C-alpha positions, 0 to 999 in steps of 0.5 A: 158647136156651142156649150149648151149644145154639148150639154144637151147631148149629155142630158139626152145620154144620161137622163136618169143619172145624177147631175147635181147634189145640193143640200142632200137633194139629188137632181138627175140630168132630166131634172136639170133639163126641167130647171133649164126649160123653166129658166128659159121661159122666165128669161124669154118673158123678160125679153132677153135677146141674142148677144145681150149680157145677163148678169148672174148674181148667184151662189153655186146651186142647181139654179145657177147651173140652169141659169147659165145654160138657159142664158146660152140657149137664148143666145145671151152672154153670161156675166156671173158675179159672186154672191158676196159682191157688193151692190156698188160693184155690181152696179159698176159692172152692169154699167161697164158691160152694158147689161140687159138683165140681172138674175139675182138669187134670193139668198143675195140680200145686199141690194135694193130695187132703187140700186138697180132702177136707173141702170138701163136694164131691160129686166131684173129677175129675182126668184119667180118675180120679173121686174121690167125696167126702162131699157137703154140699149148701150149699142156695144159691138159684140165679137162673134161666138161670145159665151161668157165675160168673167170679171177678174182683177188678177193679182192686183188692179181694177177688175177687167172683163175677160171675153171668152167665146164658146170656142175658147171654153170648148178648147179648155174643156176638151184638154182638161177632160183628156188629161184628167180622164173624166168620164160619166162615172166621175163626180166632184166635190165643188167648193170653188165658186162657179163664177170664176174660171177654175170653178167654171171649168170644174162645172163645165167639164163634169157637165160635158162628161156626164159626171156628178157635181156635188155642191158644198158652199160651206168651206169655212166648215171643213168637216162638212165638206169632208163628210159630204165627200164620204157620203156622196163618194166623190172621185175628185176634189179641186181647190186652191192652196187656201182650200187645202190649208183649211182642210189640213189645219182646221179639220181632223183630215187624217182620221178620214178615209176616201175609198172612192177618191181618184184624184185632186187638182190644184191651181190658182197660184203656186202650191207651197212645197210644204203644203204639197208634202202634207197633202201627199202624206194624207192622200198617198195613193191618190193622183194629184194634178198641179196646174197653172193657168189664167182667166185669160186662158179660159182657166188652164195653160199647164198641168203636171202629171202626178207621176212626175211630182218627184221628177219635176219638183216645183214645176207647174208642168207642161202645156195642156193639149192645144197650147204652146208656151214660150219664154221671152226675155226683157229685150224681146228675145226668146229665152234658152232652156233654163233662162227666166223670162215672161211666159207667153201662151197661144192656143184656141183657149186664149181670150178675145180680149178685155171687154171695151178696153182695146188699149189694155188688150193690145198690151196683153194680146199680140200676134196671137200670143197672150203675155201672161205677166208671169215669170218662168223658165222652161226646161229642155223637155218643155216643163214650166217652172214659175218664178213669180208675177212680174209685178210681184217681184220684190226689188230690194237694192240690186236684188230681185226676190221672189216672194214665193221663196220666202213664203215657202220658208215661213210655211215650214214653221209648224205654227204658221197657217198662211203667209204672204210676202210683199215689197213696200217702198223704201227710200234706201233699198227701193223696196223692203220685204214684208211678211204677213202671217196667220197662225194656227193658234193665236198667241203662239208666236211673236213677229220677233220669233218669226224674224229670228226663224227667217234669219236662220234660214234665209240669206240677209237680203231675203229676210223680212224687215217687217212681220205682221201677224193677222188672224187671216190673210185677205183673200178674194172669194175664189181664195186668192191672196189679195196682195194689194191688201197685204201691201196696205197692211204692211205699209201701216205696220211699217209706219207705226213701227217708224213712229214708235222708233222716232218717239223712243229716240225723242224720249231718250 
């Protein structure tokens, strides 16, 4: 069974039901079928063939959903890119993936035809206009059943193309439908980009269930999102930590009531306990699902049932149906319950590998196990606690320090909106701890205030040696904090501080 085949069954079962709400307009499932058919006609004229990669450079919209399904119906492979992606990055990905066609939304303006003419594409589809080009077949060998390639940089490094099959996505969708208990009566406020794994799973699960997707692309204006949730009566909301921080810190969230809201989900990194506490205060009688996953797992690996939030504090939950987890120590031995090691996962949702990168794939996928690169521990009942990313742990002297622990302390300050902690090179300690902080109101705190605050709450070796206050933390379009950018900010601040200190010593 393929993705589009299941969605077609949904369309036939719920033709008159609302599938998508966008900019106050409603599209029924029958309307969605009409959009898909129109896009199939355009892509057929353009010459999209079986197993060819179609680059979909669009914002969340009914047209995006229709294009996604149309590409699959024609046997193509979806390679979706965020509308804010630069033309330079799009060009690089087209070359890497051997793209046959580019489908670009009229709202995406950062490109010219000359950018794309020499890439060997078969066609470029912009709105109603098909531009045929001089196609050069890259001759790539494509694994069977591939539905989608999602480009991700993870937490650091150069973006990689994660190859996902229909089977991978179907396994992921089936598990999420089960634990969220989604039905055709559910609707979701979709603020996460569909081009990433989390947003993609939100889109597909609701299409499978016959639910309604309410699209809102204005997360920078939280009151617009909240008003839309009330007006449309959504039953679900999905976000990352920065999504919830925006709602809590930049809207009058406490003044709203959501009688239809049934559940909230969180993924995309650990949720700080202070943030979770505030969310639970605002939504005291709603089901809150904390989840953990990776793009390489089609999105999801674990979930924590809402009734266990107090019983399994700081846990990312248990493996979703169909997934097996184990913890492996540095030497390769299985860890005992409570011992920290790398999280390994297996299941039908695990990717096929990275596109055209067998070397990196062989280091991540071994004997049916995904080596996640995340550190964690399992308790006696199989519940996972994530300690951090292997490459994010700070090695200061003889200590290995999780940045999450220090971020938690900073976020407990009532004036702190966001915090990110990283390690930068230090000739004596190996690494020194640096904190980058965004405040709720600029000018309310100094970096010295925050260092004093940490000194009262952290042992000496965990205290930040550098604190930088910024207007906002650098993030990817999916809302993940970009730690490489944090390291660059920290290094510049540290260098400037050392120069100032040296100058003061000379002058004295």
